[in-house]
LOVOPA-647020 format. One record per atom (N, C-alpha, C): residue number from 0; x, y, z; chain. Coordinates in nm, 4 decimals, always signed. Layout:
<sites>
+-----+----------+----------+----------+-------+
|   n |       px |       py |       pz | chain |
+-----+----------+----------+----------+-------+
| NUM |        X |        Y |        Z |     A |
...
+-----+----------+----------+----------+-------+
</sites>
This chain:
<sites>
+-----+----------+----------+----------+-------+
|   n |       px |       py |       pz | chain |
+-----+----------+----------+----------+-------+
|   0 |  +9.0720 |  +9.9217 |  +8.9465 |     A |
|   0 |  +9.2414 |  +9.9257 |  +8.9194 |     A |
|   0 |  +9.2838 |  +9.7830 |  +8.8947 |     A |
|   1 |  +9.3993 |  +9.8005 |  +8.8298 |     A |
|   1 |  +9.4587 |  +9.6495 |  +8.8021 |     A |
|   1 |  +9.5436 |  +9.6479 |  +8.9003 |     A |
|   2 |  +9.6065 |  +9.5096 |  +8.9553 |     A |
|   2 |  +9.7128 |  +9.5035 |  +9.0509 |     A |
|   2 |  +9.8181 |  +9.4068 |  +8.9832 |     A |
|   3 |  +9.9229 |  +9.5070 |  +9.0344 |     A |
|   3 | +10.0201 |  +9.4696 |  +8.9567 |     A |
|   3 | +10.0492 |  +9.2987 |  +8.9698 |     A |
|   4 | +10.1029 |  +9.2055 |  +8.8633 |     A |
|   4 | +10.1317 |  +9.0793 |  +8.9125 |     A |
|   4 | +10.2561 |  +9.0612 |  +8.9563 |     A |
|   5 | +10.2659 |  +8.9607 |  +9.0341 |     A |
|   5 | +10.3689 |  +8.9011 |  +9.1193 |     A |
|   5 | +10.4726 |  +8.7821 |  +9.0892 |     A |
|   6 | +10.5668 |  +8.7637 |  +9.0265 |     A |
|   6 | +10.5880 |  +8.6663 |  +8.9577 |     A |
|   6 | +10.6783 |  +8.6111 |  +9.0770 |     A |
|   7 | +10.6925 |  +8.4635 |  +9.1332 |     A |
|   7 | +10.7946 |  +8.4243 |  +9.1442 |     A |
|   7 | +10.9338 |  +8.4170 |  +9.0944 |     A |
|   8 | +11.0088 |  +8.4327 |  +9.1750 |     A |
|   8 | +11.1491 |  +8.4195 |  +9.1386 |     A |
|   8 | +11.1870 |  +8.2198 |  +9.1444 |     A |
|   9 | +11.2875 |  +8.1980 |  +9.0403 |     A |
|   9 | +11.2995 |  +8.0452 |  +9.0132 |     A |
|   9 | +11.4024 |  +8.0438 |  +9.1045 |     A |
|  10 | +11.4398 |  +7.9395 |  +9.1498 |     A |
|  10 | +11.5644 |  +7.9085 |  +9.2268 |     A |
|  10 | +11.6768 |  +7.8646 |  +9.0982 |     A |
|  11 | +11.7675 |  +7.8462 |  +9.0991 |     A |
|  11 | +11.8225 |  +7.7966 |  +8.9862 |     A |
|  11 | +11.8726 |  +7.6720 |  +9.0553 |     A |
|  12 | +11.8626 |  +7.5872 |  +9.0260 |     A |
|  12 | +11.9383 |  +7.4317 |  +9.0748 |     A |
|  12 | +12.0463 |  +7.4026 |  +8.9878 |     A |
|  13 | +12.2039 |  +7.3750 |  +9.0283 |     A |
|  13 | +12.2911 |  +7.3176 |  +8.9422 |     A |
|  13 | +12.3214 |  +7.1941 |  +8.9993 |     A |
|  14 | +12.4034 |  +7.1187 |  +8.9692 |     A |
|  14 | +12.4914 |  +7.0251 |  +8.9933 |     A |
|  14 | +12.6275 |  +6.9902 |  +8.9386 |     A |
|  15 | +12.7489 |  +6.9615 |  +9.0340 |     A |
|  15 | +12.8291 |  +6.9518 |  +8.9257 |     A |
|  15 | +12.8833 |  +6.8475 |  +8.8619 |     A |
|  16 | +12.8346 |  +6.7067 |  +8.9760 |     A |
|  16 | +12.8257 |  +6.5471 |  +8.9080 |     A |
|  16 | +12.7031 |  +6.4905 |  +8.9258 |     A |
|  17 | +12.6517 |  +6.4209 |  +8.8037 |     A |
|  17 | +12.5167 |  +6.3549 |  +8.8352 |     A |
|  17 | +12.5083 |  +6.2638 |  +8.9395 |     A |
|  18 | +12.5665 |  +6.2512 |  +9.0626 |     A |
|  18 | +12.4919 |  +6.1648 |  +9.1526 |     A |
|  18 | +12.5183 |  +6.2963 |  +9.2985 |     A |
|  19 | +12.5168 |  +6.4058 |  +9.2983 |     A |
|  19 | +12.5150 |  +6.4887 |  +9.3109 |     A |
|  19 | +12.3889 |  +6.5499 |  +9.4249 |     A |
|  20 | +12.3745 |  +6.5973 |  +9.5052 |     A |
|  20 | +12.2406 |  +6.6523 |  +9.5455 |     A |
|  20 | +12.2557 |  +6.7861 |  +9.5062 |     A |
|  21 | +12.1152 |  +6.8247 |  +9.4805 |     A |
|  21 | +12.1118 |  +6.9662 |  +9.4148 |     A |
|  21 | +12.0955 |  +7.0511 |  +9.5095 |     A |
|  22 | +12.1490 |  +7.1793 |  +9.4710 |     A |
|  22 | +12.1353 |  +7.2785 |  +9.5830 |     A |
|  22 | +12.1645 |  +7.4132 |  +9.5556 |     A |
|  23 | +12.1079 |  +7.4942 |  +9.5581 |     A |
|  23 | +12.1156 |  +7.6316 |  +9.5167 |     A |
|  23 | +12.2797 |  +7.6641 |  +9.5455 |     A |
|  24 | +12.2636 |  +7.7390 |  +9.4326 |     A |
|  24 | +12.4047 |  +7.8444 |  +9.4052 |     A |
|  24 | +12.4834 |  +7.8606 |  +9.5181 |     A |
|  25 | +12.4150 |  +7.9416 |  +9.6124 |     A |
|  25 | +12.4388 |  +8.0547 |  +9.7248 |     A |
|  25 | +12.4622 |  +7.9478 |  +9.8665 |     A |
|  26 | +12.3659 |  +7.7867 |  +9.8451 |     A |
|  26 | +12.4449 |  +7.6831 |  +9.9253 |     A |
|  26 | +12.5298 |  +7.6256 |  +9.9173 |     A |
|  27 | +12.5650 |  +7.5653 |  +9.7818 |     A |
|  27 | +12.6961 |  +7.5643 |  +9.7484 |     A |
|  27 | +12.8224 |  +7.6225 |  +9.7659 |     A |
|  28 | +12.8319 |  +7.7638 |  +9.8163 |     A |
|  28 | +12.9097 |  +7.8630 |  +9.8075 |     A |
|  28 | +13.0016 |  +7.8436 |  +9.9673 |     A |
|  29 | +12.8846 |  +7.7870 | +10.0487 |     A |
|  29 | +12.8868 |  +7.8057 | +10.2332 |     A |
|  29 | +12.9801 |  +7.7203 | +10.2384 |     A |
|  30 | +12.9980 |  +7.6083 | +10.1369 |     A |
|  30 | +13.1012 |  +7.4861 | +10.1663 |     A |
|  30 | +13.1962 |  +7.5399 | +10.2256 |     A |
|  31 | +13.2410 |  +7.6198 | +10.1035 |     A |
|  31 | +13.4003 |  +7.7057 | +10.0906 |     A |
|  31 | +13.3824 |  +7.8163 | +10.2011 |     A |
|  32 | +13.2717 |  +7.8368 | +10.2372 |     A |
|  32 | +13.3308 |  +7.9509 | +10.3796 |     A |
|  32 | +13.3243 |  +7.8370 | +10.5056 |     A |
|  33 | +13.2382 |  +7.7722 | +10.5075 |     A |
|  33 | +13.2873 |  +7.6969 | +10.6342 |     A |
|  33 | +13.4216 |  +7.5738 | +10.6317 |     A |
|  34 | +13.4760 |  +7.5660 | +10.5314 |     A |
|  34 | +13.5849 |  +7.5379 | +10.5293 |     A |
|  34 | +13.7113 |  +7.6419 | +10.5605 |     A |
|  35 | +13.7009 |  +7.7295 | +10.5201 |     A |
|  35 | +13.7907 |  +7.8152 | +10.5848 |     A |
|  35 | +13.7577 |  +7.8503 | +10.7567 |     A |
|  36 | +13.6348 |  +7.8244 | +10.7885 |     A |
|  36 | +13.6278 |  +7.8542 | +10.9373 |     A |
|  36 | +13.6811 |  +7.7601 | +10.9874 |     A |
|  37 | +13.6636 |  +7.5917 | +10.9263 |     A |
|  37 | +13.7719 |  +7.4960 | +11.0110 |     A |
|  37 | +13.9099 |  +7.5230 | +11.0245 |     A |
|  38 | +13.9477 |  +7.6352 | +10.8958 |     A |
|  38 | +14.1121 |  +7.6195 | +10.9029 |     A |
|  38 | +14.1173 |  +7.7726 | +11.0066 |     A |
|  39 | +14.0145 |  +7.7905 | +11.0671 |     A |
|  39 | +14.0341 |  +7.9049 | +11.1584 |     A |
|  39 | +14.0528 |  +8.0262 | +11.0962 |     A |
|  40 | +13.9867 |  +8.0956 | +10.9591 |     A |
|  40 | +14.0035 |  +8.1859 | +10.8826 |     A |
|  40 | +13.8502 |  +8.2339 | +10.8831 |     A |
|  41 | +13.8470 |  +8.3638 | +10.8231 |     A |
|  41 | +13.7288 |  +8.4268 | +10.8066 |     A |
|  41 | +13.7564 |  +8.4881 | +10.6683 |     A |
|  42 | +13.6319 |  +8.4606 | +10.5524 |     A |
|  42 | +13.6411 |  +8.4721 | +10.4438 |     A |
|  42 | +13.5517 |  +8.6500 | +10.4433 |     A |
|  43 | +13.6138 |  +8.7306 | +10.3323 |     A |
|  43 | +13.5532 |  +8.9229 | +10.4153 |     A |
|  43 | +13.4760 |  +8.8814 | +10.2525 |     A |
|  44 | +13.5748 |  +8.8926 | +10.1587 |     A |
|  44 | +13.5214 |  +8.9257 | +10.0039 |     A |
|  44 | +13.5621 |  +8.7694 |  +9.8859 |     A |
|  45 | +13.5047 |  +8.7625 |  +9.8062 |     A |
|  45 | +13.5563 |  +8.6694 |  +9.6910 |     A |
|  45 | +13.5056 |  +8.7512 |  +9.5458 |     A |
|  46 | +13.6163 |  +8.7946 |  +9.4591 |     A |
|  46 | +13.6087 |  +8.8797 |  +9.3560 |     A |
|  46 | +13.6510 |  +8.7216 |  +9.2283 |     A |
|  47 | +13.5398 |  +8.7532 |  +9.1338 |     A |
|  47 | +13.5254 |  +8.6534 |  +9.0822 |     A |
|  47 | +13.5542 |  +8.7239 |  +8.9178 |     A |
|  48 | +13.7227 |  +8.6993 |  +8.8364 |     A |
|  48 | +13.7673 |  +8.7165 |  +8.7324 |     A |
|  48 | +13.6952 |  +8.5932 |  +8.5870 |     A |
|  49 | +13.7408 |  +8.6453 |  +8.4931 |     A |
|  49 | +13.6903 |  +8.5112 |  +8.3796 |     A |
|  49 | +13.7634 |  +8.3567 |  +8.4018 |     A |
|  50 | +13.8861 |  +8.3757 |  +8.4591 |     A |
|  50 | +13.9558 |  +8.2277 |  +8.4705 |     A |
|  50 | +13.9777 |  +8.1930 |  +8.6195 |     A |
|  51 | +13.9506 |  +8.2780 |  +8.7099 |     A |
|  51 | +13.9942 |  +8.3041 |  +8.8318 |     A |
|  51 | +13.8850 |  +8.3322 |  +8.9378 |     A |
|  52 | +13.9310 |  +8.3008 |  +9.0504 |     A |
|  52 | +13.8465 |  +8.4053 |  +9.1696 |     A |
|  52 | +13.9816 |  +8.4126 |  +9.2607 |     A |
|  53 | +13.9295 |  +8.5270 |  +9.3413 |     A |
|  53 | +14.0383 |  +8.5580 |  +9.4533 |     A |
|  53 | +13.9461 |  +8.6198 |  +9.5589 |     A |
|  54 | +14.0029 |  +8.5629 |  +9.7334 |     A |
|  54 | +13.9516 |  +8.5595 |  +9.8015 |     A |
|  54 | +14.0139 |  +8.6411 |  +9.9037 |     A |
|  55 | +13.9158 |  +8.7077 |  +9.9613 |     A |
|  55 | +14.0182 |  +8.8323 | +10.0492 |     A |
|  55 | +13.9643 |  +8.7385 | +10.1900 |     A |
|  56 | +14.0402 |  +8.7277 | +10.2643 |     A |
|  56 | +14.0857 |  +8.6509 | +10.4151 |     A |
|  56 | +14.1421 |  +8.7234 | +10.4968 |     A |
|  57 | +14.0541 |  +8.6705 | +10.6504 |     A |
|  57 | +14.1349 |  +8.7874 | +10.7280 |     A |
|  57 | +14.1841 |  +8.6481 | +10.8185 |     A |
|  58 | +14.2921 |  +8.6488 | +10.8258 |     A |
|  58 | +14.4096 |  +8.5638 | +10.8741 |     A |
|  58 | +14.4996 |  +8.6268 | +10.9948 |     A |
|  59 | +14.4767 |  +8.6071 | +11.1491 |     A |
|  59 | +14.5778 |  +8.6392 | +11.2388 |     A |
|  59 | +14.5996 |  +8.8021 | +11.2132 |     A |
|  60 | +14.4420 |  +8.8466 | +11.2071 |     A |
|  60 | +14.4469 |  +9.0037 | +11.2598 |     A |
|  60 | +14.4873 |  +9.0911 | +11.1266 |     A |
|  61 | +14.5201 |  +8.9806 | +11.0590 |     A |
|  61 | +14.5496 |  +9.0558 | +10.8919 |     A |
|  61 | +14.4951 |  +9.0556 | +10.7884 |     A |
|  62 | +14.4966 |  +9.1452 | +10.7045 |     A |
|  62 | +14.3673 |  +9.0751 | +10.5388 |     A |
|  62 | +14.5062 |  +9.0221 | +10.4397 |     A |
|  63 | +14.4677 |  +8.9101 | +10.4077 |     A |
|  63 | +14.5431 |  +8.8753 | +10.3188 |     A |
|  63 | +14.4209 |  +8.8390 | +10.1677 |     A |
|  64 | +14.4644 |  +8.8801 | +10.0648 |     A |
|  64 | +14.4205 |  +8.8495 |  +9.9161 |     A |
|  64 | +14.4999 |  +8.6844 |  +9.8571 |     A |
|  65 | +14.3952 |  +8.6189 |  +9.8340 |     A |
|  65 | +14.4558 |  +8.5121 |  +9.7853 |     A |
|  65 | +14.3826 |  +8.4621 |  +9.6279 |     A |
|  66 | +14.4537 |  +8.4045 |  +9.5642 |     A |
|  66 | +14.4176 |  +8.4421 |  +9.3928 |     A |
|  66 | +14.4397 |  +8.2763 |  +9.4066 |     A |
|  67 | +14.3441 |  +8.2133 |  +9.3646 |     A |
|  67 | +14.2928 |  +8.0864 |  +9.3306 |     A |
|  67 | +14.3105 |  +8.0506 |  +9.2129 |     A |
|  68 | +14.4068 |  +7.9151 |  +9.1905 |     A |
|  68 | +14.4188 |  +7.8681 |  +9.0458 |     A |
|  68 | +14.3045 |  +7.8891 |  +8.9241 |     A |
|  69 | +14.1842 |  +7.8480 |  +8.9791 |     A |
|  69 | +14.0059 |  +7.8355 |  +8.9163 |     A |
|  69 | +13.9351 |  +7.8941 |  +8.9748 |     A |
|  70 | +13.8238 |  +7.9075 |  +8.9644 |     A |
|  70 | +13.6702 |  +7.9239 |  +9.0258 |     A |
|  70 | +13.6080 |  +7.8122 |  +9.1561 |     A |
|  71 | +13.5562 |  +7.8379 |  +9.2390 |     A |
|  71 | +13.5805 |  +7.7566 |  +9.3554 |     A |
|  71 | +13.4616 |  +7.6764 |  +9.3543 |     A |
|  72 | +13.3974 |  +7.6652 |  +9.2668 |     A |
|  72 | +13.3222 |  +7.5441 |  +9.2263 |     A |
|  72 | +13.3923 |  +7.4638 |  +9.1363 |     A |
|  73 | +13.4573 |  +7.4936 |  +9.0680 |     A |
|  73 | +13.5383 |  +7.4100 |  +8.9673 |     A |
|  73 | +13.6293 |  +7.3265 |  +9.0597 |     A |
|  74 | +13.6484 |  +7.3634 |  +9.1965 |     A |
|  74 | +13.7574 |  +7.2625 |  +9.2968 |     A |
|  74 | +13.6556 |  +7.2000 |  +9.3840 |     A |
|  75 | +13.7541 |  +7.1036 |  +9.4684 |     A |
|  75 | +13.7091 |  +7.0332 |  +9.5418 |     A |
|  75 | +13.7117 |  +7.0886 |  +9.7110 |     A |
|  76 | +13.6569 |  +7.0319 |  +9.8239 |     A |
|  76 | +13.6786 |  +7.0935 |  +9.8988 |     A |
|  76 | +13.8322 |  +7.1080 |  +9.9262 |     A |
|  77 | +13.8899 |  +7.0016 |  +9.9772 |     A |
|  77 | +14.0351 |  +6.9626 |  +9.9686 |     A |
|  77 | +14.1678 |  +7.0587 |  +9.8935 |     A |
|  78 | +14.0795 |  +7.0798 |  +9.7831 |     A |
|  78 | +14.2059 |  +7.1507 |  +9.6632 |     A |
|  78 | +14.1807 |  +7.3003 |  +9.7306 |     A |
|  79 | +14.0834 |  +7.3108 |  +9.7374 |     A |
|  79 | +14.0379 |  +7.4911 |  +9.7896 |     A |
|  79 | +14.1557 |  +7.5268 |  +9.9277 |     A |
|  80 | +14.1080 |  +7.3802 | +10.0480 |     A |
|  80 | +14.1811 |  +7.3616 | +10.1598 |     A |
|  80 | +14.3812 |  +7.4394 | +10.1389 |     A |
|  81 | +14.3706 |  +7.3614 | +10.0698 |     A |
|  81 | +14.5608 |  +7.3520 |  +9.9714 |     A |
|  81 | +14.5733 |  +7.4219 |  +9.9279 |     A |
|  82 | +14.5193 |  +7.5093 |  +9.8656 |     A |
|  82 | +14.5103 |  +7.6528 |  +9.7581 |     A |
|  82 | +14.5204 |  +7.7724 |  +9.8742 |     A |
|  83 | +14.4562 |  +7.7709 |  +9.9766 |     A |
|  83 | +14.4507 |  +7.8363 | +10.0373 |     A |
|  83 | +14.5767 |  +7.8669 | +10.1604 |     A |
|  84 | +14.6005 |  +7.7045 | +10.1645 |     A |
|  84 | +14.7315 |  +7.7082 | +10.2956 |     A |
|  84 | +14.8495 |  +7.7339 | +10.2424 |     A |
|  85 | +14.8780 |  +7.6868 | +10.1156 |     A |
|  85 | +14.9830 |  +7.6977 | +10.0657 |     A |
|  85 | +15.0224 |  +7.8773 |  +9.9889 |     A |
|  86 | +14.9215 |  +7.9452 |  +9.9397 |     A |
|  86 | +14.9199 |  +8.0730 |  +9.9665 |     A |
|  86 | +14.9477 |  +8.1673 | +10.0641 |     A |
|  87 | +14.9036 |  +8.1269 | +10.1868 |     A |
|  87 | +14.9261 |  +8.1729 | +10.3413 |     A |
|  87 | +15.0871 |  +8.1475 | +10.2933 |     A |
|  88 | +15.1192 |  +8.0400 | +10.3259 |     A |
|  88 | +15.2479 |  +7.9901 | +10.3929 |     A |
|  88 | +15.4125 |  +8.0792 | +10.2718 |     A |
|  89 | +15.2947 |  +8.1294 | +10.1686 |     A |
|  89 | +15.3758 |  +8.1902 | +10.0858 |     A |
|  89 | +15.3987 |  +8.3252 | +10.0996 |     A |
|  90 | +15.3146 |  +8.3932 | +10.1665 |     A |
|  90 | +15.2861 |  +8.5435 | +10.1862 |     A |
|  90 | +15.3266 |  +8.5591 | +10.3086 |     A |
|  91 | +15.3744 |  +8.4189 | +10.4150 |     A |
|  91 | +15.4544 |  +8.4864 | +10.5425 |     A |
|  91 | +15.5778 |  +8.5261 | +10.5424 |     A |
+-----+----------+----------+----------+-------+
</sites>
């Protein structure tokens, strides 16, 4: 009787800049989640579209949908924070 072969999953490592440290894509996205936690916000969902992302955030016991101008990985953490804060100010 033949046993099924076990295939190892290869982790895809990608960088944004030549000198940047290699990290799996899931670990890169936690940077943005931690940035929201620093702002006392909680990330619920992320919806990815062709040209932008939309982030669902829990802020002051209400759920807010924030449309980002581009994908999160194309933004720096500072750009991400400023986009979130400006969207929250507009929705108040």
